[in-house]
Biopython code that builds the backbone (N, CA, C, O; Angstrom):
import numpy as np
from Bio.PDB.StructureBuilder import StructureBuilder

atoms = [
    (1, "UNK", "N", (46.293, -51.195, -31.958)),
    (1, "UNK", "CA", (46.407, -51.275, -30.521)),
    (1, "UNK", "C", (46.011, -49.963, -29.850)),
    (1, "UNK", "O", (45.272, -49.974, -28.866)),
    (2, "UNK", "N", (46.491, -48.838, -30.367)),
    (2, "UNK", "CA", (46.243, -47.558, -29.727)),
    (2, "UNK", "C", (45.362, -46.680, -30.615)),
    (2, "UNK", "O", (45.828, -46.192, -31.644)),
    (3, "UNK", "N", (44.099, -46.469, -30.238)),
    (3, "UNK", "CA", (43.231, -45.621, -31.033)),
    (3, "UNK", "C", (43.519, -44.135, -30.852)),
    (3, "UNK", "O", (42.970, -43.303, -31.575)),
    (4, "UNK", "N", (44.366, -43.801, -29.902)),
    (4, "UNK", "CA", (44.705, -42.408, -29.646)),
    (4, "UNK", "C", (45.953, -42.059, -30.435)),
    (4, "UNK", "O", (46.773, -42.935, -30.711)),
    (5, "UNK", "N", (46.109, -40.799, -30.802)),
    (5, "UNK", "CA", (47.261, -40.384, -31.583)),
    (5, "UNK", "C", (47.549, -38.915, -31.290)),
    (5, "UNK", "O", (46.632, -38.111, -31.122)),
    (6, "UNK", "N", (48.813, -38.582, -31.232)),
    (6, "UNK", "CA", (49.199, -37.205, -31.008)),
    (6, "UNK", "C", (49.082, -36.754, -29.563)),
    (6, "UNK", "O", (48.893, -35.567, -29.297)),
    (7, "UNK", "N", (49.191, -37.684, -28.630)),
    (7, "UNK", "CA", (49.090, -37.366, -27.204)),
    (7, "UNK", "C", (50.331, -37.853, -26.472)),
    (7, "UNK", "O", (51.051, -38.731, -26.949)),
    (8, "UNK", "N", (50.565, -37.263, -25.301)),
    (8, "UNK", "CA", (51.652, -37.702, -24.431)),
    (8, "UNK", "C", (51.158, -37.674, -22.995)),
    (8, "UNK", "O", (50.249, -36.921, -22.644)),
    (9, "UNK", "N", (51.775, -38.508, -22.177)),
    (9, "UNK", "CA", (51.427, -38.555, -20.755)),
    (9, "UNK", "C", (52.690, -38.845, -19.966)),
    (9, "UNK", "O", (53.575, -39.570, -20.420)),
    (10, "UNK", "N", (52.756, -38.273, -18.788)),
    (10, "UNK", "CA", (53.899, -38.498, -17.905)),
    (10, "UNK", "C", (53.377, -38.978, -16.561)),
    (10, "UNK", "O", (52.441, -38.404, -16.006)),
    (11, "UNK", "N", (53.989, -40.033, -16.045)),
    (11, "UNK", "CA", (53.659, -40.541, -14.714)),
    (11, "UNK", "C", (54.960, -41.004, -14.074)),
    (11, "UNK", "O", (55.617, -41.923, -14.562)),
    (12, "UNK", "N", (55.317, -40.352, -12.974)),
    (12, "UNK", "CA", (56.580, -40.686, -12.329)),
    (12, "UNK", "C", (57.737, -40.441, -13.280)),
    (12, "UNK", "O", (57.855, -39.368, -13.872)),
    (13, "UNK", "N", (58.580, -41.437, -13.418)),
    (13, "UNK", "CA", (59.745, -41.277, -14.287)),
    (13, "UNK", "C", (59.442, -41.584, -15.750)),
    (13, "UNK", "O", (60.301, -41.391, -16.610)),
    (14, "UNK", "N", (58.235, -42.058, -16.041)),
    (14, "UNK", "CA", (57.889, -42.499, -17.391)),
    (14, "UNK", "C", (57.163, -41.428, -18.190)),
    (14, "UNK", "O", (56.311, -40.710, -17.666)),
    (15, "UNK", "N", (57.514, -41.334, -19.460)),
    (15, "UNK", "CA", (56.819, -40.451, -20.401)),
    (15, "UNK", "C", (56.469, -41.271, -21.632)),
    (15, "UNK", "O", (57.343, -41.845, -22.281)),
    (16, "UNK", "N", (55.173, -41.319, -21.945)),
    (16, "UNK", "CA", (54.678, -42.050, -23.108)),
    (16, "UNK", "C", (54.191, -41.045, -24.137)),
    (16, "UNK", "O", (53.421, -40.138, -23.820)),
    (17, "UNK", "N", (54.645, -41.212, -25.373)),
    (17, "UNK", "CA", (54.198, -40.384, -26.489)),
    (17, "UNK", "C", (53.576, -41.318, -27.509)),
    (17, "UNK", "O", (54.191, -42.305, -27.912)),
    (18, "UNK", "N", (52.350, -41.005, -27.929)),
    (18, "UNK", "CA", (51.648, -41.825, -28.910)),
    (18, "UNK", "C", (51.517, -41.014, -30.187)),
    (18, "UNK", "O", (50.862, -39.971, -30.205)),
    (19, "UNK", "N", (52.133, -41.489, -31.243)),
    (19, "UNK", "CA", (52.090, -40.810, -32.536)),
    (19, "UNK", "C", (53.484, -40.647, -33.096)),
    (19, "UNK", "O", (54.440, -40.381, -32.367)),
    (20, "UNK", "N", (53.583, -40.810, -34.390)),
    (20, "UNK", "CA", (54.890, -40.652, -35.032)),
    (20, "UNK", "C", (55.282, -39.191, -35.056)),
    (20, "UNK", "O", (54.437, -38.296, -35.019)),
    (21, "UNK", "N", (56.556, -38.977, -35.117)),
    (21, "UNK", "CA", (57.053, -37.615, -35.229)),
    (21, "UNK", "C", (58.244, -37.387, -34.334)),
    (21, "UNK", "O", (58.539, -38.165, -33.427)),
    (22, "UNK", "N", (58.905, -36.310, -34.619)),
    (22, "UNK", "CA", (60.132, -36.011, -33.903)),
    (22, "UNK", "C", (59.914, -35.065, -32.739)),
    (22, "UNK", "O", (60.839, -34.820, -31.965)),
    (23, "UNK", "N", (58.712, -34.530, -32.598)),
    (23, "UNK", "CA", (58.483, -33.555, -31.543)),
    (23, "UNK", "C", (59.238, -32.263, -31.785)),
    (23, "UNK", "O", (59.546, -31.533, -30.843)),
    (24, "UNK", "N", (59.535, -31.982, -33.033)),
    (24, "UNK", "CA", (60.226, -30.753, -33.386)),
    (24, "UNK", "C", (61.714, -30.924, -33.615)),
    (24, "UNK", "O", (62.406, -29.967, -33.964)),
    (25, "UNK", "N", (62.204, -32.116, -33.424)),
    (25, "UNK", "CA", (63.628, -32.351, -33.652)),
    (25, "UNK", "C", (63.915, -32.352, -35.150)),
    (25, "UNK", "O", (63.064, -32.743, -35.949)),
    (26, "UNK", "N", (65.090, -31.925, -35.520)),
    (26, "UNK", "CA", (65.435, -31.879, -36.936)),
    (26, "UNK", "C", (66.024, -33.192, -37.422)),
    (26, "UNK", "O", (65.940, -33.508, -38.609)),
    (27, "UNK", "N", (66.612, -33.949, -36.530)),
    (27, "UNK", "CA", (67.231, -35.217, -36.893)),
    (27, "UNK", "C", (66.442, -36.339, -36.232)),
    (27, "UNK", "O", (66.346, -36.390, -35.006)),
    (28, "UNK", "N", (65.879, -37.236, -37.029)),
    (28, "UNK", "CA", (65.046, -38.308, -36.499)),
    (28, "UNK", "C", (65.813, -39.623, -36.564)),
    (28, "UNK", "O", (66.238, -40.048, -37.638)),
    (29, "UNK", "N", (65.991, -40.273, -35.397)),
    (29, "UNK", "CA", (66.621, -41.588, -35.401)),
    (29, "UNK", "C", (65.537, -42.661, -35.477)),
    (29, "UNK", "O", (64.348, -42.340, -35.472)),
    (30, "UNK", "N", (65.932, -43.914, -35.546)),
    (30, "UNK", "CA", (64.979, -45.012, -35.712)),
    (30, "UNK", "C", (63.969, -45.104, -34.586)),
    (30, "UNK", "O", (62.815, -45.449, -34.840)),
    (31, "UNK", "N", (64.354, -44.810, -33.349)),
    (31, "UNK", "CA", (63.411, -44.932, -32.239)),
    (31, "UNK", "C", (62.287, -43.907, -32.344)),
    (31, "UNK", "O", (61.160, -44.186, -31.932)),
    (32, "UNK", "N", (62.571, -42.748, -32.878)),
    (32, "UNK", "CA", (61.554, -41.704, -32.979)),
    (32, "UNK", "C", (60.582, -41.993, -34.118)),
    (32, "UNK", "O", (59.485, -41.435, -34.140)),
    (33, "UNK", "N", (60.953, -42.837, -35.044)),
    (33, "UNK", "CA", (60.056, -43.201, -36.134)),
    (33, "UNK", "C", (58.932, -44.111, -35.653)),
    (33, "UNK", "O", (57.915, -44.253, -36.331)),
    (34, "UNK", "N", (59.109, -44.728, -34.485)),
    (34, "UNK", "CA", (58.091, -45.619, -33.942)),
    (34, "UNK", "C", (56.861, -44.828, -33.517)),
    (34, "UNK", "O", (56.970, -43.679, -33.089)),
    (35, "UNK", "N", (55.687, -45.449, -33.638)),
    (35, "UNK", "CA", (54.444, -44.788, -33.239)),
    (35, "UNK", "C", (54.341, -44.667, -31.722)),
    (35, "UNK", "O", (53.760, -43.706, -31.217)),
    (36, "UNK", "N", (54.891, -45.619, -31.000)),
    (36, "UNK", "CA", (54.862, -45.593, -29.540)),
    (36, "UNK", "C", (56.260, -45.252, -29.043)),
    (36, "UNK", "O", (57.241, -45.899, -29.408)),
    (37, "UNK", "N", (56.332, -44.232, -28.210)),
    (37, "UNK", "CA", (57.612, -43.843, -27.644)),
    (37, "UNK", "C", (57.475, -43.807, -26.123)),
    (37, "UNK", "O", (56.591, -43.144, -25.582)),
    (38, "UNK", "N", (58.357, -44.525, -25.450)),
    (38, "UNK", "CA", (58.379, -44.539, -23.990)),
    (38, "UNK", "C", (59.786, -44.191, -23.540)),
    (38, "UNK", "O", (60.767, -44.788, -23.984)),
    (39, "UNK", "N", (59.863, -43.215, -22.653)),
    (39, "UNK", "CA", (61.165, -42.781, -22.163)),
    (39, "UNK", "C", (61.203, -42.837, -20.645)),
    (39, "UNK", "O", (60.226, -42.507, -19.972)),
    (40, "UNK", "N", (62.344, -43.260, -20.117)),
    (40, "UNK", "CA", (62.611, -43.242, -18.682)),
    (40, "UNK", "C", (63.274, -41.901, -18.390)),
    (40, "UNK", "O", (64.482, -41.744, -18.566)),
    (41, "UNK", "N", (62.476, -40.943, -17.946)),
    (41, "UNK", "CA", (62.973, -39.587, -17.747)),
    (41, "UNK", "C", (63.958, -39.487, -16.581)),
    (41, "UNK", "O", (64.689, -38.503, -16.469)),
    (42, "UNK", "N", (63.978, -40.494, -15.721)),
    (42, "UNK", "CA", (64.953, -40.519, -14.639)),
    (42, "UNK", "C", (66.362, -40.792, -15.137)),
    (42, "UNK", "O", (67.341, -40.360, -14.528)),
    (43, "UNK", "N", (66.459, -41.511, -16.246)),
    (43, "UNK", "CA", (67.760, -41.877, -16.812)),
    (43, "UNK", "C", (68.045, -41.188, -18.142)),
    (43, "UNK", "O", (69.198, -41.115, -18.569)),
    (44, "UNK", "N", (66.996, -40.679, -18.801)),
    (44, "UNK", "CA", (67.138, -40.199, -20.179)),
    (44, "UNK", "C", (66.301, -38.940, -20.397)),
    (44, "UNK", "O", (65.309, -38.972, -21.125)),
    (45, "UNK", "N", (66.695, -37.839, -19.776)),
    (45, "UNK", "CA", (65.909, -36.607, -19.879)),
    (45, "UNK", "C", (65.912, -36.024, -21.291)),
    (45, "UNK", "O", (65.039, -35.225, -21.631)),
    (46, "UNK", "N", (66.869, -36.409, -22.101)),
    (46, "UNK", "CA", (66.931, -35.910, -23.481)),
    (46, "UNK", "C", (66.094, -36.748, -24.440)),
    (46, "UNK", "O", (66.025, -36.452, -25.633)),
    (47, "UNK", "N", (65.462, -37.789, -23.920)),
    (47, "UNK", "CA", (64.581, -38.661, -24.706)),
    (47, "UNK", "C", (65.293, -39.224, -25.942)),
    (47, "UNK", "O", (64.839, -39.056, -27.073)),
    (48, "UNK", "N", (66.407, -39.886, -25.693)),
    (48, "UNK", "CA", (67.194, -40.430, -26.796)),
    (48, "UNK", "C", (67.012, -41.932, -26.983)),
    (48, "UNK", "O", (67.326, -42.463, -28.048)),
    (49, "UNK", "N", (66.501, -42.633, -25.946)),
    (49, "UNK", "CA", (66.369, -44.087, -26.032)),
    (49, "UNK", "C", (64.919, -44.499, -25.794)),
    (49, "UNK", "O", (64.412, -44.420, -24.675)),
    (50, "UNK", "N", (64.265, -44.937, -26.860)),
    (50, "UNK", "CA", (62.881, -45.393, -26.781)),
    (50, "UNK", "C", (62.882, -46.804, -26.202)),
    (50, "UNK", "O", (63.424, -47.727, -26.811)),
    (51, "UNK", "N", (62.275, -46.975, -25.021)),
    (51, "UNK", "CA", (62.326, -48.260, -24.311)),
    (51, "UNK", "C", (60.970, -48.969, -24.273)),
    (51, "UNK", "O", (60.740, -49.813, -23.408)),
    (52, "UNK", "N", (60.080, -48.636, -25.195)),
    (52, "UNK", "CA", (58.723, -49.198, -25.134)),
    (52, "UNK", "C", (58.703, -50.711, -25.279)),
    (52, "UNK", "O", (57.858, -51.363, -24.667)),
    (53, "UNK", "N", (59.590, -51.288, -26.057)),
    (53, "UNK", "CA", (59.586, -52.745, -26.232)),
    (53, "UNK", "C", (60.034, -53.468, -24.968)),
    (53, "UNK", "O", (59.636, -54.610, -24.738)),
    (54, "UNK", "N", (60.843, -52.829, -24.159)),
    (54, "UNK", "CA", (61.337, -53.446, -22.926)),
    (54, "UNK", "C", (60.352, -53.317, -21.764)),
    (54, "UNK", "O", (60.507, -53.990, -20.745)),
    (55, "UNK", "N", (59.338, -52.456, -21.910)),
    (55, "UNK", "CA", (58.407, -52.199, -20.805)),
    (55, "UNK", "C", (56.954, -52.176, -21.279)),
    (55, "UNK", "O", (56.287, -51.149, -21.156)),
    (56, "UNK", "N", (56.453, -53.291, -21.820)),
    (56, "UNK", "CA", (55.066, -53.301, -22.323)),
    (56, "UNK", "C", (54.031, -53.052, -21.231)),
    (56, "UNK", "O", (52.957, -52.522, -21.513)),
    (57, "UNK", "N", (54.334, -53.423, -19.999)),
    (57, "UNK", "CA", (53.385, -53.206, -18.907)),
    (57, "UNK", "C", (53.229, -51.724, -18.596)),
    (57, "UNK", "O", (52.135, -51.283, -18.245)),
    (58, "UNK", "N", (54.290, -50.955, -18.715)),
    (58, "UNK", "CA", (54.228, -49.505, -18.499)),
    (58, "UNK", "C", (53.460, -48.851, -19.644)),
    (58, "UNK", "O", (52.652, -47.949, -19.424)),
    (59, "UNK", "N", (53.719, -49.312, -20.865)),
    (59, "UNK", "CA", (52.986, -48.792, -22.026)),
    (59, "UNK", "C", (51.492, -49.025, -21.839)),
    (59, "UNK", "O", (50.691, -48.123, -22.082)),
    (60, "UNK", "N", (51.112, -50.224, -21.411)),
    (60, "UNK", "CA", (49.695, -50.537, -21.207)),
    (60, "UNK", "C", (49.087, -49.663, -20.112)),
    (60, "UNK", "O", (47.992, -49.126, -20.279)),
    (61, "UNK", "N", (49.792, -49.520, -19.001)),
    (61, "UNK", "CA", (49.290, -48.707, -17.888)),
    (61, "UNK", "C", (49.071, -47.256, -18.311)),
    (61, "UNK", "O", (48.023, -46.674, -18.032)),
    (62, "UNK", "N", (50.058, -46.680, -18.980)),
    (62, "UNK", "CA", (49.950, -45.279, -19.378)),
    (62, "UNK", "C", (48.944, -45.080, -20.503)),
    (62, "UNK", "O", (48.278, -44.047, -20.562)),
    (63, "UNK", "N", (48.826, -46.058, -21.395)),
    (63, "UNK", "CA", (47.829, -45.982, -22.464)),
    (63, "UNK", "C", (46.423, -45.999, -21.881)),
    (63, "UNK", "O", (45.564, -45.222, -22.298)),
    (64, "UNK", "N", (46.189, -46.878, -20.924)),
    (64, "UNK", "CA", (44.884, -46.951, -20.262)),
    (64, "UNK", "C", (44.556, -45.632, -19.572)),
    (64, "UNK", "O", (43.432, -45.140, -19.670)),
    (65, "UNK", "N", (45.524, -45.067, -18.884)),
    (65, "UNK", "CA", (45.329, -43.794, -18.198)),
    (65, "UNK", "C", (45.066, -42.665, -19.199)),
    (65, "UNK", "O", (44.198, -41.821, -18.975)),
    (66, "UNK", "N", (45.809, -42.656, -20.286)),
    (66, "UNK", "CA", (45.625, -41.637, -21.316)),
    (66, "UNK", "C", (44.246, -41.742, -21.957)),
    (66, "UNK", "O", (43.598, -40.726, -22.208)),
    (67, "UNK", "N", (43.798, -42.961, -22.221)),
    (67, "UNK", "CA", (42.460, -43.161, -22.788)),
    (67, "UNK", "C", (41.380, -42.675, -21.817)),
    (67, "UNK", "O", (40.381, -42.089, -22.235)),
    (68, "UNK", "N", (41.585, -42.921, -20.528)),
    (68, "UNK", "CA", (40.641, -42.447, -19.508)),
    (68, "UNK", "C", (40.575, -40.923, -19.508)),
    (68, "UNK", "O", (39.489, -40.344, -19.495)),
    (69, "UNK", "N", (41.727, -40.283, -19.523)),
    (69, "UNK", "CA", (41.768, -38.821, -19.534)),
    (69, "UNK", "C", (41.123, -38.266, -20.795)),
    (69, "UNK", "O", (40.386, -37.281, -20.744)),
    (70, "UNK", "N", (41.405, -38.902, -21.925)),
    (70, "UNK", "CA", (40.850, -38.425, -23.192)),
    (70, "UNK", "C", (39.328, -38.552, -23.196)),
    (70, "UNK", "O", (38.636, -37.635, -23.640)),
    (71, "UNK", "N", (38.802, -39.667, -22.712)),
    (71, "UNK", "CA", (37.352, -39.870, -22.732)),
    (71, "UNK", "C", (36.630, -38.953, -21.743)),
    (71, "UNK", "O", (35.492, -38.552, -21.988)),
    (72, "UNK", "N", (37.284, -38.621, -20.628)),
    (72, "UNK", "CA", (36.650, -37.734, -19.650)),
    (72, "UNK", "C", (36.873, -36.263, -19.982)),
    (72, "UNK", "O", (36.200, -35.386, -19.441)),
    (73, "UNK", "N", (37.821, -36.003, -20.873)),
    (73, "UNK", "CA", (38.093, -34.626, -21.271)),
    (73, "UNK", "C", (38.988, -33.861, -20.321)),
    (73, "UNK", "O", (39.173, -32.653, -20.474)),
    (74, "UNK", "N", (39.551, -34.559, -19.332)),
    (74, "UNK", "CA", (40.411, -33.868, -18.376)),
    (74, "UNK", "C", (41.318, -34.855, -17.642)),
    (74, "UNK", "O", (41.040, -36.053, -17.577)),
    (75, "UNK", "N", (42.408, -34.320, -17.092)),
    (75, "UNK", "CA", (43.321, -35.144, -16.304)),
    (75, "UNK", "C", (43.363, -34.702, -14.848)),
    (75, "UNK", "O", (44.142, -35.231, -14.055)),
    (76, "UNK", "N", (42.530, -33.738, -14.498)),
    (76, "UNK", "CA", (42.448, -33.261, -13.119)),
    (76, "UNK", "C", (41.042, -33.502, -12.585)),
    (76, "UNK", "O", (40.101, -33.610, -13.372)),
    (77, "UNK", "N", (40.877, -33.589, -11.273)),
    (77, "UNK", "CA", (39.535, -33.796, -10.720)),
    (77, "UNK", "C", (38.587, -32.662, -11.113)),
    (77, "UNK", "O", (39.009, -31.516, -11.270)),
    (78, "UNK", "N", (37.321, -32.988, -11.268)),
    (78, "UNK", "CA", (36.337, -31.987, -11.698)),
    (78, "UNK", "C", (35.901, -31.063, -10.572)),
    (78, "UNK", "O", (35.242, -30.056, -10.831)),
    (79, "UNK", "N", (36.246, -31.372, -9.350)),
    (79, "UNK", "CA", (35.873, -30.538, -8.221)),
    (79, "UNK", "C", (34.511, -30.867, -7.648)),
    (79, "UNK", "O", (34.016, -30.154, -6.775)),
    (80, "UNK", "N", (33.904, -31.932, -8.123)),
    (80, "UNK", "CA", (32.586, -32.339, -7.618)),
    (80, "UNK", "C", (32.726, -33.154, -6.361)),
    (80, "UNK", "O", (31.724, -33.585, -5.790)),
]
sb = StructureBuilder()
sb.init_structure("model")
sb.init_model(0)
sb.init_chain("A")
sb.init_seg("    ")
for serial, (resi, resn, name, xyz) in enumerate(atoms, 1):
    if name == "N":
        sb.init_residue(resn, " ", resi, " ")
    sb.init_atom(name, np.array(xyz, "f"), 0.0, 1.0, " ", f" {name:<3s}", serial, name[0])
structure = sb.get_structure()
């Protein structure tokens, strides 16, 4: 589903992380073992509850945006 790996994106209250790993945490729970991690930063600033299964539309939106940024090489306007 996701050809991108090792990237993260934040939009509004949502933060999407694509790629397995703990992000430097020493203790990994089951949600962090998932390849797709979505967090509601408005409710969960410590990123303890992976909610990607409950919000597939947000995952799709942020994945599309991340792929766009990756293919263009930037997430800010080019100034042209």
